[in-house]
Jmol script that loads the backbone (N, CA, C; Angstrom):
load data "model"
ATOM      1  N   MET A   1      32.325 -29.230 -11.471  1.00  0.00           N
ATOM      2  CA  MET A   1      32.850 -27.912 -11.722  1.00  0.00           C
ATOM      3  C   MET A   1      33.616 -27.463 -10.480  1.00  0.00           C
ATOM      4  N   ASN A   2      34.724 -26.816 -10.652  1.00  0.00           N
ATOM      5  CA  ASN A   2      35.559 -26.359  -9.546  1.00  0.00           C
ATOM      6  C   ASN A   2      35.444 -24.850  -9.389  1.00  0.00           C
ATOM      7  N   ASP A   3      35.568 -24.405  -8.125  1.00  0.00           N
ATOM      8  CA  ASP A   3      35.566 -22.971  -7.891  1.00  0.00           C
ATOM      9  C   ASP A   3      36.979 -22.432  -8.074  1.00  0.00           C
ATOM     10  N   ILE A   4      37.200 -21.189  -7.790  1.00  0.00           N
ATOM     11  CA  ILE A   4      38.496 -20.549  -8.028  1.00  0.00           C
ATOM     12  C   ILE A   4      39.616 -21.251  -7.268  1.00  0.00           C
ATOM     13  N   ALA A   5      39.341 -21.710  -6.058  1.00  0.00           N
ATOM     14  CA  ALA A   5      40.371 -22.358  -5.244  1.00  0.00           C
ATOM     15  C   ALA A   5      40.625 -23.801  -5.672  1.00  0.00           C
ATOM     16  N   GLY A   6      39.883 -24.296  -6.653  1.00  0.00           N
ATOM     17  CA  GLY A   6      40.074 -25.649  -7.136  1.00  0.00           C
ATOM     18  C   GLY A   6      39.230 -26.684  -6.414  1.00  0.00           C
ATOM     19  N   HIS A   7      38.388 -26.250  -5.497  1.00  0.00           N
ATOM     20  CA  HIS A   7      37.519 -27.175  -4.775  1.00  0.00           C
ATOM     21  C   HIS A   7      36.270 -27.447  -5.606  1.00  0.00           C
ATOM     22  N   ALA A   8      35.734 -28.639  -5.410  1.00  0.00           N
ATOM     23  CA  ALA A   8      34.480 -28.962  -6.091  1.00  0.00           C
ATOM     24  C   ALA A   8      33.382 -28.056  -5.540  1.00  0.00           C
ATOM     25  N   SER A   9      32.657 -27.402  -6.433  1.00  0.00           N
ATOM     26  CA  SER A   9      31.600 -26.516  -5.960  1.00  0.00           C
ATOM     27  C   SER A   9      30.366 -27.327  -5.580  1.00  0.00           C
ATOM     28  N   GLN A  10      29.700 -26.844  -4.583  1.00  0.00           N
ATOM     29  CA  GLN A  10      28.488 -27.499  -4.109  1.00  0.00           C
ATOM     30  C   GLN A  10      27.309 -26.587  -4.387  1.00  0.00           C
ATOM     31  N   ALA A  11      26.250 -27.213  -4.819  1.00  0.00           N
ATOM     32  CA  ALA A  11      25.029 -26.447  -5.074  1.00  0.00           C
ATOM     33  C   ALA A  11      24.413 -26.054  -3.742  1.00  0.00           C
ATOM     34  N   LYS A  12      24.073 -24.801  -3.634  1.00  0.00           N
ATOM     35  CA  LYS A  12      23.407 -24.323  -2.436  1.00  0.00           C
ATOM     36  C   LYS A  12      21.918 -24.214  -2.743  1.00  0.00           C
ATOM     37  N   SER A  13      21.143 -24.894  -1.984  1.00  0.00           N
ATOM     38  CA  SER A  13      19.707 -24.877  -2.248  1.00  0.00           C
ATOM     39  C   SER A  13      18.965 -24.215  -1.103  1.00  0.00           C
ATOM     40  N   ASN A  14      19.170 -22.927  -0.976  1.00  0.00           N
ATOM     41  CA  ASN A  14      18.405 -22.142  -0.022  1.00  0.00           C
ATOM     42  C   ASN A  14      17.242 -21.543  -0.794  1.00  0.00           C
ATOM     43  N   PRO A  15      16.053 -22.115  -0.624  1.00  0.00           N
ATOM     44  CA  PRO A  15      14.928 -21.595  -1.403  1.00  0.00           C
ATOM     45  C   PRO A  15      14.612 -20.156  -1.005  1.00  0.00           C
ATOM     46  N   VAL A  16      14.478 -19.330  -1.994  1.00  0.00           N
ATOM     47  CA  VAL A  16      14.131 -17.936  -1.755  1.00  0.00           C
ATOM     48  C   VAL A  16      12.635 -17.814  -1.992  1.00  0.00           C
ATOM     49  N   LEU A  17      11.911 -17.547  -0.923  1.00  0.00           N
ATOM     50  CA  LEU A  17      10.471 -17.422  -1.033  1.00  0.00           C
ATOM     51  C   LEU A  17      10.108 -16.004  -1.431  1.00  0.00           C
ATOM     52  N   PRO A  18       9.124 -15.870  -2.305  1.00  0.00           N
ATOM     53  CA  PRO A  18       8.704 -14.518  -2.677  1.00  0.00           C
ATOM     54  C   PRO A  18       8.082 -13.832  -1.465  1.00  0.00           C
ATOM     55  N   PRO A  19       8.191 -12.497  -1.397  1.00  0.00           N
ATOM     56  CA  PRO A  19       7.600 -11.795  -0.261  1.00  0.00           C
ATOM     57  C   PRO A  19       6.087 -11.991  -0.256  1.00  0.00           C
ATOM     58  N   LYS A  20       5.528 -12.099   0.940  1.00  0.00           N
ATOM     59  CA  LYS A  20       4.085 -12.258   1.062  1.00  0.00           C
ATOM     60  C   LYS A  20       3.415 -10.920   0.787  1.00  0.00           C
ATOM     61  N   LYS A  21       2.291 -10.984   0.099  1.00  0.00           N
ATOM     62  CA  LYS A  21       1.536  -9.772  -0.177  1.00  0.00           C
ATOM     63  C   LYS A  21       0.653  -9.431   1.005  1.00  0.00           C
ATOM     64  N   SER A  22       0.485  -8.140   1.220  1.00  0.00           N
ATOM     65  CA  SER A  22      -0.489  -7.700   2.209  1.00  0.00           C
ATOM     66  C   SER A  22      -1.870  -8.048   1.685  1.00  0.00           C
ATOM     67  N   THR A  23      -2.725  -8.489   2.557  1.00  0.00           N
ATOM     68  CA  THR A  23      -4.100  -8.796   2.191  1.00  0.00           C
ATOM     69  C   THR A  23      -5.017  -8.193   3.243  1.00  0.00           C
ATOM     70  N   VAL A  24      -6.032  -7.474   2.783  1.00  0.00           N
ATOM     71  CA  VAL A  24      -7.000  -6.853   3.677  1.00  0.00           C
ATOM     72  C   VAL A  24      -8.388  -7.186   3.160  1.00  0.00           C
ATOM     73  N   THR A  25      -9.261  -7.573   4.073  1.00  0.00           N
ATOM     74  CA  THR A  25     -10.671  -7.763   3.743  1.00  0.00           C
ATOM     75  C   THR A  25     -11.448  -6.679   4.465  1.00  0.00           C
ATOM     76  N   VAL A  26     -12.237  -5.926   3.711  1.00  0.00           N
ATOM     77  CA  VAL A  26     -13.018  -4.830   4.293  1.00  0.00           C
ATOM     78  C   VAL A  26     -14.496  -5.049   4.035  1.00  0.00           C
ATOM     79  N   ARG A  27     -15.304  -4.554   4.958  1.00  0.00           N
ATOM     80  CA  ARG A  27     -16.757  -4.549   4.770  1.00  0.00           C
ATOM     81  C   ARG A  27     -17.150  -3.113   4.455  1.00  0.00           C
ATOM     82  N   VAL A  28     -17.855  -2.922   3.359  1.00  0.00           N
ATOM     83  CA  VAL A  28     -18.307  -1.597   2.948  1.00  0.00           C
ATOM     84  C   VAL A  28     -19.618  -1.318   3.677  1.00  0.00           C
ATOM     85  N   GLU A  29     -19.641  -0.207   4.396  1.00  0.00           N
ATOM     86  CA  GLU A  29     -20.826   0.178   5.179  1.00  0.00           C
ATOM     87  C   GLU A  29     -21.673   1.152   4.376  1.00  0.00           C
ATOM     88  N   PRO A  30     -22.941   1.210   4.491  1.00  0.00           N
ATOM     89  CA  PRO A  30     -23.811   0.353   5.283  1.00  0.00           C
ATOM     90  C   PRO A  30     -24.275  -0.896   4.521  1.00  0.00           C
ATOM     91  N   ASP A  31     -23.810  -1.060   3.278  1.00  0.00           N
ATOM     92  CA  ASP A  31     -24.288  -2.170   2.450  1.00  0.00           C
ATOM     93  C   ASP A  31     -23.912  -3.531   3.017  1.00  0.00           C
ATOM     94  N   GLY A  32     -22.740  -3.641   3.594  1.00  0.00           N
ATOM     95  CA  GLY A  32     -22.326  -4.886   4.222  1.00  0.00           C
ATOM     96  C   GLY A  32     -21.581  -5.848   3.318  1.00  0.00           C
ATOM     97  N   TYR A  33     -21.385  -5.500   2.038  1.00  0.00           N
ATOM     98  CA  TYR A  33     -20.637  -6.424   1.187  1.00  0.00           C
ATOM     99  C   TYR A  33     -19.148  -6.304   1.478  1.00  0.00           C
ATOM    100  N   THR A  34     -18.425  -7.368   1.178  1.00  0.00           N
ATOM    101  CA  THR A  34     -16.998  -7.386   1.501  1.00  0.00           C
ATOM    102  C   THR A  34     -16.160  -7.331   0.232  1.00  0.00           C
ATOM    103  N   LYS A  35     -14.974  -6.784   0.400  1.00  0.00           N
ATOM    104  CA  LYS A  35     -13.977  -6.717  -0.681  1.00  0.00           C
ATOM    105  C   LYS A  35     -12.661  -7.185  -0.116  1.00  0.00           C
ATOM    106  N   ARG A  36     -11.922  -7.937  -0.926  1.00  0.00           N
ATOM    107  CA  ARG A  36     -10.589  -8.392  -0.535  1.00  0.00           C
ATOM    108  C   ARG A  36      -9.579  -7.662  -1.417  1.00  0.00           C
ATOM    109  N   LEU A  37      -8.635  -7.003  -0.783  1.00  0.00           N
ATOM    110  CA  LEU A  37      -7.595  -6.260  -1.495  1.00  0.00           C
ATOM    111  C   LEU A  37      -6.257  -6.916  -1.218  1.00  0.00           C
ATOM    112  N   GLU A  38      -5.367  -6.855  -2.206  1.00  0.00           N
ATOM    113  CA  GLU A  38      -4.039  -7.442  -2.053  1.00  0.00           C
ATOM    114  C   GLU A  38      -2.965  -6.431  -2.420  1.00  0.00           C
ATOM    115  N   GLY A  39      -1.771  -6.697  -1.927  1.00  0.00           N
ATOM    116  CA  GLY A  39      -0.598  -5.913  -2.302  1.00  0.00           C
ATOM    117  C   GLY A  39      -0.660  -4.488  -1.806  1.00  0.00           C
ATOM    118  N   ARG A  40      -0.175  -3.587  -2.641  1.00  0.00           N
ATOM    119  CA  ARG A  40      -0.089  -2.178  -2.249  1.00  0.00           C
ATOM    120  C   ARG A  40      -1.451  -1.524  -2.102  1.00  0.00           C
ATOM    121  N   ALA A  41      -2.459  -2.017  -2.829  1.00  0.00           N
ATOM    122  CA  ALA A  41      -3.813  -1.479  -2.645  1.00  0.00           C
ATOM    123  C   ALA A  41      -4.292  -1.769  -1.227  1.00  0.00           C
ATOM    124  N   ALA A  42      -4.000  -2.962  -0.717  1.00  0.00           N
ATOM    125  CA  ALA A  42      -4.359  -3.327   0.657  1.00  0.00           C
ATOM    126  C   ALA A  42      -3.599  -2.449   1.645  1.00  0.00           C
ATOM    127  N   TRP A  43      -2.315  -2.259   1.391  1.00  0.00           N
ATOM    128  CA  TRP A  43      -1.486  -1.424   2.254  1.00  0.00           C
ATOM    129  C   TRP A  43      -2.029   0.005   2.308  1.00  0.00           C
ATOM    130  N   MET A  44      -2.380   0.555   1.125  1.00  0.00           N
ATOM    131  CA  MET A  44      -2.896   1.925   1.068  1.00  0.00           C
ATOM    132  C   MET A  44      -4.251   2.023   1.770  1.00  0.00           C
ATOM    133  N   MET A  45      -5.069   1.001   1.651  1.00  0.00           N
ATOM    134  CA  MET A  45      -6.366   1.010   2.341  1.00  0.00           C
ATOM    135  C   MET A  45      -6.162   1.114   3.852  1.00  0.00           C
ATOM    136  N   THR A  46      -5.230   0.354   4.389  1.00  0.00           N
ATOM    137  CA  THR A  46      -4.990   0.424   5.834  1.00  0.00           C
ATOM    138  C   THR A  46      -4.475   1.810   6.239  1.00  0.00           C
ATOM    139  N   LYS A  47      -3.619   2.404   5.412  1.00  0.00           N
ATOM    140  CA  LYS A  47      -3.115   3.754   5.704  1.00  0.00           C
ATOM    141  C   LYS A  47      -4.250   4.776   5.712  1.00  0.00           C
ATOM    142  N   LEU A  48      -5.169   4.666   4.747  1.00  0.00           N
ATOM    143  CA  LEU A  48      -6.293   5.593   4.675  1.00  0.00           C
ATOM    144  C   LEU A  48      -7.239   5.415   5.859  1.00  0.00           C
ATOM    145  N   VAL A  49      -7.494   4.174   6.245  1.00  0.00           N
ATOM    146  CA  VAL A  49      -8.378   3.913   7.382  1.00  0.00           C
ATOM    147  C   VAL A  49      -7.729   4.424   8.666  1.00  0.00           C
ATOM    148  N   GLU A  50      -6.433   4.188   8.839  1.00  0.00           N
ATOM    149  CA  GLU A  50      -5.714   4.669  10.024  1.00  0.00           C
ATOM    150  C   GLU A  50      -5.742   6.190  10.104  1.00  0.00           C
ATOM    151  N   ALA A  51      -5.606   6.863   8.962  1.00  0.00           N
ATOM    152  CA  ALA A  51      -5.549   8.327   8.939  1.00  0.00           C
ATOM    153  C   ALA A  51      -6.913   8.951   9.191  1.00  0.00           C
ATOM    154  N   GLY A  52      -7.980   8.277   8.811  1.00  0.00           N
ATOM    155  CA  GLY A  52      -9.326   8.817   9.002  1.00  0.00           C
ATOM    156  C   GLY A  52      -9.525  10.110   8.223  1.00  0.00           C
ATOM    157  N   LYS A  53     -10.208  11.078   8.850  1.00  0.00           N
ATOM    158  CA  LYS A  53     -10.515  12.354   8.184  1.00  0.00           C
ATOM    159  C   LYS A  53      -9.283  13.231   7.996  1.00  0.00           C
ATOM    160  N   ARG A  54      -8.198  12.925   8.717  1.00  0.00           N
ATOM    161  CA  ARG A  54      -6.949  13.673   8.546  1.00  0.00           C
ATOM    162  C   ARG A  54      -6.409  13.488   7.131  1.00  0.00           C
ATOM    163  N   GLY A  55      -6.555  12.280   6.596  1.00  0.00           N
ATOM    164  CA  GLY A  55      -6.103  11.993   5.243  1.00  0.00           C
ATOM    165  C   GLY A  55      -4.647  11.574   5.186  1.00  0.00           C
ATOM    166  N   VAL A  56      -4.241  11.126   4.012  1.00  0.00           N
ATOM    167  CA  VAL A  56      -2.879  10.652   3.766  1.00  0.00           C
ATOM    168  C   VAL A  56      -2.262  11.490   2.661  1.00  0.00           C
ATOM    169  N   SER A  57      -1.046  11.924   2.908  1.00  0.00           N
ATOM    170  CA  SER A  57      -0.293  12.694   1.930  1.00  0.00           C
ATOM    171  C   SER A  57       0.959  11.912   1.560  1.00  0.00           C
ATOM    172  N   PRO A  58       1.451  12.064   0.340  1.00  0.00           N
ATOM    173  CA  PRO A  58       2.725  11.424  -0.005  1.00  0.00           C
ATOM    174  C   PRO A  58       3.857  11.856   0.929  1.00  0.00           C
ATOM    175  N   LEU A  59       3.727  13.019   1.560  1.00  0.00           N
ATOM    176  CA  LEU A  59       4.745  13.494   2.494  1.00  0.00           C
ATOM    177  C   LEU A  59       4.762  12.660   3.772  1.00  0.00           C
ATOM    178  N   ASP A  60       3.651  11.961   4.073  1.00  0.00           N
ATOM    179  CA  ASP A  60       3.548  11.137   5.278  1.00  0.00           C
ATOM    180  C   ASP A  60       4.128   9.738   5.079  1.00  0.00           C
ATOM    181  N   LEU A  61       4.382   9.369   3.848  1.00  0.00           N
ATOM    182  CA  LEU A  61       4.765   7.999   3.521  1.00  0.00           C
ATOM    183  C   LEU A  61       6.225   7.929   3.086  1.00  0.00           C
ATOM    184  N   PRO A  62       6.782   6.730   3.044  1.00  0.00           N
ATOM    185  CA  PRO A  62       8.176   6.595   2.611  1.00  0.00           C
ATOM    186  C   PRO A  62       8.385   7.156   1.202  1.00  0.00           C
ATOM    187  N   THR A  63       9.549   7.691   0.968  1.00  0.00           N
ATOM    188  CA  THR A  63       9.898   8.236  -0.334  1.00  0.00           C
ATOM    189  C   THR A  63       9.838   7.143  -1.394  1.00  0.00           C
ATOM    190  N   GLY A  64       9.298   7.472  -2.539  1.00  0.00           N
ATOM    191  CA  GLY A  64       9.252   6.528  -3.652  1.00  0.00           C
ATOM    192  C   GLY A  64       7.969   5.728  -3.741  1.00  0.00           C
ATOM    193  N   VAL A  65       7.069   5.878  -2.766  1.00  0.00           N
ATOM    194  CA  VAL A  65       5.799   5.157  -2.812  1.00  0.00           C
ATOM    195  C   VAL A  65       4.905   5.810  -3.853  1.00  0.00           C
ATOM    196  N   ARG A  66       4.352   5.000  -4.733  1.00  0.00           N
ATOM    197  CA  ARG A  66       3.538   5.507  -5.837  1.00  0.00           C
ATOM    198  C   ARG A  66       2.092   5.697  -5.371  1.00  0.00           C
ATOM    199  N   VAL A  67       1.883   6.677  -4.532  1.00  0.00           N
ATOM    200  CA  VAL A  67       0.600   6.897  -3.876  1.00  0.00           C
ATOM    201  C   VAL A  67      -0.533   7.044  -4.887  1.00  0.00           C
ATOM    202  N   ALA A  68      -0.359   7.874  -5.899  1.00  0.00           N
ATOM    203  CA  ALA A  68      -1.427   8.120  -6.865  1.00  0.00           C
ATOM    204  C   ALA A  68      -1.857   6.826  -7.553  1.00  0.00           C
ATOM    205  N   HIS A  69      -0.922   5.943  -7.829  1.00  0.00           N
ATOM    206  CA  HIS A  69      -1.277   4.673  -8.476  1.00  0.00           C
ATOM    207  C   HIS A  69      -2.091   3.795  -7.535  1.00  0.00           C
ATOM    208  N   TYR A  70      -1.716   3.750  -6.261  1.00  0.00           N
ATOM    209  CA  TYR A  70      -2.454   2.919  -5.310  1.00  0.00           C
ATOM    210  C   TYR A  70      -3.854   3.482  -5.080  1.00  0.00           C
ATOM    211  N   ILE A  71      -3.996   4.807  -5.107  1.00  0.00           N
ATOM    212  CA  ILE A  71      -5.317   5.431  -5.011  1.00  0.00           C
ATOM    213  C   ILE A  71      -6.130   5.059  -6.244  1.00  0.00           C
ATOM    214  N   PHE A  72      -5.503   5.064  -7.414  1.00  0.00           N
ATOM    215  CA  PHE A  72      -6.164   4.644  -8.655  1.00  0.00           C
ATOM    216  C   PHE A  72      -6.695   3.222  -8.520  1.00  0.00           C
ATOM    217  N   LEU A  73      -5.890   2.313  -7.949  1.00  0.00           N
ATOM    218  CA  LEU A  73      -6.320   0.920  -7.777  1.00  0.00           C
ATOM    219  C   LEU A  73      -7.543   0.827  -6.872  1.00  0.00           C
ATOM    220  N   LEU A  74      -7.558   1.624  -5.804  1.00  0.00           N
ATOM    221  CA  LEU A  74      -8.715   1.611  -4.906  1.00  0.00           C
ATOM    222  C   LEU A  74      -9.957   2.180  -5.581  1.00  0.00           C
ATOM    223  N   ARG A  75      -9.776   3.245  -6.332  1.00  0.00           N
ATOM    224  CA  ARG A  75     -10.924   3.823  -7.053  1.00  0.00           C
ATOM    225  C   ARG A  75     -11.464   2.847  -8.089  1.00  0.00           C
ATOM    226  N   ARG A  76     -10.580   2.126  -8.740  1.00  0.00           N
ATOM    227  CA  ARG A  76     -10.998   1.129  -9.726  1.00  0.00           C
ATOM    228  C   ARG A  76     -11.828   0.021  -9.075  1.00  0.00           C
ATOM    229  N   GLU A  77     -11.564  -0.247  -7.788  1.00  0.00           N
ATOM    230  CA  GLU A  77     -12.332  -1.244  -7.036  1.00  0.00           C
ATOM    231  C   GLU A  77     -13.668  -0.695  -6.549  1.00  0.00           C
ATOM    232  N   GLY A  78     -13.907   0.607  -6.777  1.00  0.00           N
ATOM    233  CA  GLY A  78     -15.188   1.205  -6.418  1.00  0.00           C
ATOM    234  C   GLY A  78     -15.190   2.052  -5.165  1.00  0.00           C
ATOM    235  N   PHE A  79     -14.041   2.224  -4.528  1.00  0.00           N
ATOM    236  CA  PHE A  79     -13.961   3.051  -3.326  1.00  0.00           C
ATOM    237  C   PHE A  79     -13.893   4.518  -3.718  1.00  0.00           C
ATOM    238  N   ILE A  80     -14.519   5.367  -2.919  1.00  0.00           N
ATOM    239  CA  ILE A  80     -14.486   6.805  -3.171  1.00  0.00           C
ATOM    240  C   ILE A  80     -13.364   7.401  -2.332  1.00  0.00           C
ATOM    241  N   VAL A  81     -12.392   7.999  -3.022  1.00  0.00           N
ATOM    242  CA  VAL A  81     -11.250   8.641  -2.368  1.00  0.00           C
ATOM    243  C   VAL A  81     -11.176  10.062  -2.891  1.00  0.00           C
ATOM    244  N   SER A  82     -11.296  11.032  -1.978  1.00  0.00           N
ATOM    245  CA  SER A  82     -11.228  12.434  -2.393  1.00  0.00           C
ATOM    246  C   SER A  82      -9.776  12.903  -2.412  1.00  0.00           C
ATOM    247  N   THR A  83      -9.526  13.921  -3.236  1.00  0.00           N
ATOM    248  CA  THR A  83      -8.195  14.497  -3.359  1.00  0.00           C
ATOM    249  C   THR A  83      -8.275  15.995  -3.102  1.00  0.00           C
ATOM    250  N   GLU A  84      -7.451  16.471  -2.205  1.00  0.00           N
ATOM    251  CA  GLU A  84      -7.337  17.904  -1.933  1.00  0.00           C
ATOM    252  C   GLU A  84      -5.888  18.293  -2.204  1.00  0.00           C
ATOM    253  N   HIS A  85      -5.687  19.395  -2.885  1.00  0.00           N
ATOM    254  CA  HIS A  85      -4.323  19.853  -3.167  1.00  0.00           C
ATOM    255  C   HIS A  85      -3.943  20.915  -2.140  1.00  0.00           C
ATOM    256  N   ALA A  86      -2.830  20.686  -1.473  1.00  0.00           N
ATOM    257  CA  ALA A  86      -2.363  21.590  -0.423  1.00  0.00           C
ATOM    258  C   ALA A  86      -0.989  22.134  -0.792  1.00  0.00           C
ATOM    259  N   SER A  87      -0.742  23.374  -0.423  1.00  0.00           N
ATOM    260  CA  SER A  87       0.559  24.004  -0.684  1.00  0.00           C
ATOM    261  C   SER A  87       1.538  23.660   0.424  1.00  0.00           C
ATOM    262  N   HIS A  88       2.796  23.621   0.055  1.00  0.00           N
ATOM    263  CA  HIS A  88       3.849  23.442   1.054  1.00  0.00           C
ATOM    264  C   HIS A  88       5.044  24.303   0.663  1.00  0.00           C
ATOM    265  N   GLY A  89       5.773  24.728   1.680  1.00  0.00           N
ATOM    266  CA  GLY A  89       6.967  25.548   1.467  1.00  0.00           C
ATOM    267  C   GLY A  89       8.202  24.684   1.525  1.00  0.00           C
ATOM    268  N   GLY A  90       9.229  25.237   2.098  1.00  0.00           N
ATOM    269  CA  GLY A  90      10.466  24.492   2.239  1.00  0.00           C
ATOM    270  C   GLY A  90      11.418  24.733   1.089  1.00  0.00           C
ATOM    271  N   GLN A  91      12.411  23.875   0.985  1.00  0.00           N
ATOM    272  CA  GLN A  91      13.432  24.027  -0.038  1.00  0.00           C
ATOM    273  C   GLN A  91      12.856  23.876  -1.450  1.00  0.00           C
ATOM    274  N   TYR A  92      11.832  23.035  -1.586  1.00  0.00           N
ATOM    275  CA  TYR A  92      11.183  22.810  -2.882  1.00  0.00           C
ATOM    276  C   TYR A  92       9.692  23.082  -2.738  1.00  0.00           C
ATOM    277  N   PRO A  93       9.286  24.354  -2.693  1.00  0.00           N
ATOM    278  CA  PRO A  93       7.872  24.665  -2.493  1.00  0.00           C
ATOM    279  C   PRO A  93       7.026  24.203  -3.675  1.00  0.00           C
ATOM    280  N   GLY A  94       5.780  23.935  -3.379  1.00  0.00           N
ATOM    281  CA  GLY A  94       4.851  23.500  -4.414  1.00  0.00           C
ATOM    282  C   GLY A  94       3.562  23.023  -3.786  1.00  0.00           C
ATOM    283  N   THR A  95       2.933  22.049  -4.403  1.00  0.00           N
ATOM    284  CA  THR A  95       1.699  21.484  -3.870  1.00  0.00           C
ATOM    285  C   THR A  95       1.848  19.966  -3.762  1.00  0.00           C
ATOM    286  N   HIS A  96       1.035  19.397  -2.920  1.00  0.00           N
ATOM    287  CA  HIS A  96       0.970  17.946  -2.796  1.00  0.00           C
ATOM    288  C   HIS A  96      -0.490  17.557  -2.584  1.00  0.00           C
ATOM    289  N   ALA A  97      -0.797  16.311  -2.847  1.00  0.00           N
ATOM    290  CA  ALA A  97      -2.166  15.826  -2.704  1.00  0.00           C
ATOM    291  C   ALA A  97      -2.388  15.308  -1.284  1.00  0.00           C
ATOM    292  N   LEU A  98      -3.620  15.440  -0.839  1.00  0.00           N
ATOM    293  CA  LEU A  98      -4.053  14.885   0.427  1.00  0.00           C
ATOM    294  C   LEU A  98      -5.261  14.012   0.105  1.00  0.00           C
ATOM    295  N   TYR A  99      -5.152  12.718   0.370  1.00  0.00           N
ATOM    296  CA  TYR A  99      -6.191  11.755   0.014  1.00  0.00           C
ATOM    297  C   TYR A  99      -6.978  11.356   1.245  1.00  0.00           C
ATOM    298  N   ARG A 100      -8.309  11.309   1.091  1.00  0.00           N
ATOM    299  CA  ARG A 100      -9.198  10.873   2.173  1.00  0.00           C
ATOM    300  C   ARG A 100     -10.144   9.800   1.633  1.00  0.00           C
ATOM    301  N   LEU A 101     -10.300   8.753   2.414  1.00  0.00           N
ATOM    302  CA  LEU A 101     -11.240   7.691   2.067  1.00  0.00           C
ATOM    303  C   LEU A 101     -12.632   8.154   2.458  1.00  0.00           C
ATOM    304  N   GLU A 102     -13.501   8.310   1.471  1.00  0.00           N
ATOM    305  CA  GLU A 102     -14.862   8.778   1.722  1.00  0.00           C
ATOM    306  C   GLU A 102     -15.832   7.611   1.881  1.00  0.00           C
ATOM    307  N   THR A 103     -15.487   6.454   1.361  1.00  0.00           N
ATOM    308  CA  THR A 103     -16.309   5.262   1.528  1.00  0.00           C
ATOM    309  C   THR A 103     -16.107   4.754   2.949  1.00  0.00           C
ATOM    310  N   GLU A 104     -17.193   4.540   3.653  1.00  0.00           N
ATOM    311  CA  GLU A 104     -17.080   4.033   5.023  1.00  0.00           C
ATOM    312  C   GLU A 104     -16.827   2.531   4.976  1.00  0.00           C
ATOM    313  N   VAL A 105     -15.730   2.108   5.571  1.00  0.00           N
ATOM    314  CA  VAL A 105     -15.368   0.692   5.579  1.00  0.00           C
ATOM    315  C   VAL A 105     -14.973   0.263   6.987  1.00  0.00           C
ATOM    316  N   THR A 106     -15.086  -1.023   7.213  1.00  0.00           N
ATOM    317  CA  THR A 106     -14.597  -1.642   8.438  1.00  0.00           C
ATOM    318  C   THR A 106     -13.630  -2.729   8.023  1.00  0.00           C
ATOM    319  N   ILE A 107     -12.429  -2.715   8.590  1.00  0.00           N
ATOM    320  CA  ILE A 107     -11.455  -3.757   8.274  1.00  0.00           C
ATOM    321  C   ILE A 107     -11.826  -5.014   9.052  1.00  0.00           C
ATOM    322  N   LEU A 108     -12.103  -6.089   8.312  1.00  0.00           N
ATOM    323  CA  LEU A 108     -12.462  -7.358   8.929  1.00  0.00           C
ATOM    324  C   LEU A 108     -11.236  -8.223   9.189  1.00  0.00           C
ATOM    325  N   GLU A 109     -10.316  -8.203   8.249  1.00  0.00           N
ATOM    326  CA  GLU A 109      -9.120  -9.035   8.358  1.00  0.00           C
ATOM    327  C   GLU A 109      -7.951  -8.291   7.732  1.00  0.00           C
ATOM    328  N   ASP A 110      -6.852  -8.245   8.454  1.00  0.00           N
ATOM    329  CA  ASP A 110      -5.667  -7.567   7.959  1.00  0.00           C
ATOM    330  C   ASP A 110      -4.494  -8.527   8.086  1.00  0.00           C
ATOM    331  N   MET A 111      -4.099  -9.123   6.964  1.00  0.00           N
ATOM    332  CA  MET A 111      -2.972 -10.048   6.929  1.00  0.00           C
ATOM    333  C   MET A 111      -1.769  -9.294   6.388  1.00  0.00           C
ATOM    334  N   ALA A 112      -1.383  -8.229   7.094  1.00  0.00           N
ATOM    335  CA  ALA A 112      -0.322  -7.352   6.607  1.00  0.00           C
ATOM    336  C   ALA A 112       1.045  -7.976   6.845  1.00  0.00           C
ATOM    337  N   SER A 113       1.877  -7.858   5.825  1.00  0.00           N
ATOM    338  CA  SER A 113       3.290  -8.190   5.929  1.00  0.00           C
ATOM    339  C   SER A 113       4.004  -7.368   4.888  1.00  0.00           C
ATOM    340  N   ALA A 114       5.292  -7.269   5.004  1.00  0.00           N
ATOM    341  CA  ALA A 114       6.054  -6.447   4.050  1.00  0.00           C
ATOM    342  C   ALA A 114       5.856  -6.982   2.648  1.00  0.00           C
ATOM    343  N   ALA A 115       5.437  -6.093   1.776  1.00  0.00           N
ATOM    344  CA  ALA A 115       5.220  -6.506   0.382  1.00  0.00           C
ATOM    345  C   ALA A 115       6.324  -5.998  -0.488  1.00  0.00           C
TER     346      ALA A 115
END
end "model"
wireframe off; spacefill off
backbone 0.3
color backbone group
C-alpha cells in the first residue's frame, strides 16, 4: 500500500501500553486485616488518608473527578466514610460535600501511578 506521496507505507509497531492502575494495600486497625484497592478507589483512599480529619472535598481535587462514585466504591469495600455538607459562596454559591475516612487504616503499600 502506498501513502499519499507514493511511497510504500511501513507499519509502525510502537506498542501502546495501557496506563498502570494505582494500587494500595491498607491494614484496617485495630483488626489487622488487609485490603487491596485498585484504580480510582486506591487513589481516593490515599487522598482521604493524606487529608486526615480535615477531609476531602471535590473543590480540593481536579475538576471532573467523580468523587462520590469513588467514595461509593470505598464504602462498598466496607470502609466507613462520613459526609458533611458545607456551604460555599462565590460566583456559583451552593453546597459541596466534605468526606472523611472514619475507618482507621494504615497504608502498607502504595504503588501509585497515573491511572
